C-alpha angles and dihedrals in degrees: 000000000000091000088066088072095053094102089067090067133063103210143020096260091061092047090050091047091052092051092050093046093047091047090053093050092050094044124110096246114115091216113072101185119127094250092056093044091053094047092049094055133067116240095008117126122202097225092052092050091045091051091050092054101039106028107019116110105229134122122244089195090057089051090051093049090052089049091055091047090053091048091052092055092058120078092217095054102027112134109250127216121262095014125166113259111213118206115197143144128221128201127204129189113248128175125214127025104255095098120084113254097019115146144122105291142128110298112202098201091062098029098233144072115284142134110295150098131277129205129193114222142186124210132175129220122188101177094271108046142021118215132180116240113174142352131199129186115238108223104215114217091243090060095056127077094237098032116221089346090063114115089233094056114112128174119239090248090054090051090049092054089049090055092046090053089049089055093049092047088060088058091249104140114196119215091212138357116229118207139168127230092274087070099024090063093055109093094192090054093050091048089051089054091049091048087057089048091241122153114225141189123194151137123276134191116272091240093061118108118226120200119197116200119188113217112183102305095336128088123219119205124205125183118206131192 
């Protein structure tokens, strides 16, 4: 299986580094830092694994595209038509400030604001299986030199639209987009979905006003601030 990703790398050292890194991620150890990965494996040296992650020139997006291609060749994981596209974000506690995106923000896994990172993700569900599609790091304003005015700053909703477009560019057409209130309360995000002619279902804040207009036998929904 791991050989199917070889075309994403230019030389043997990178291919070997990828195998060691993937083996560490899939290993049974609860700790997934590089030091633990190296110590758990035979013939794996920490500095080589560290160089592969921090200095190696390889594309994580290329790896992901190959992963999706492999999934689509298998009947059990093939991406079905008209699936539900799930937009979500996940926060994880992280100490220090050396990791990109770290800042004080709401961390879902602990249910409160703390120091950590947040990623925006897309998953699909077709009634039988759920599969991850894409992931994008949310760069919290505190982690950027100019805060929210920094050119690299993007809102979670902007990242979500970017991931949705990536899905559509692959010719994967979702039947509906599922979102929680964090996205359902953002008018610009909903308008972006409508511009792409995507149906959506999501949570909204209890103080939002919903207007239902009946047009022939169809119902039109409008959410107001």
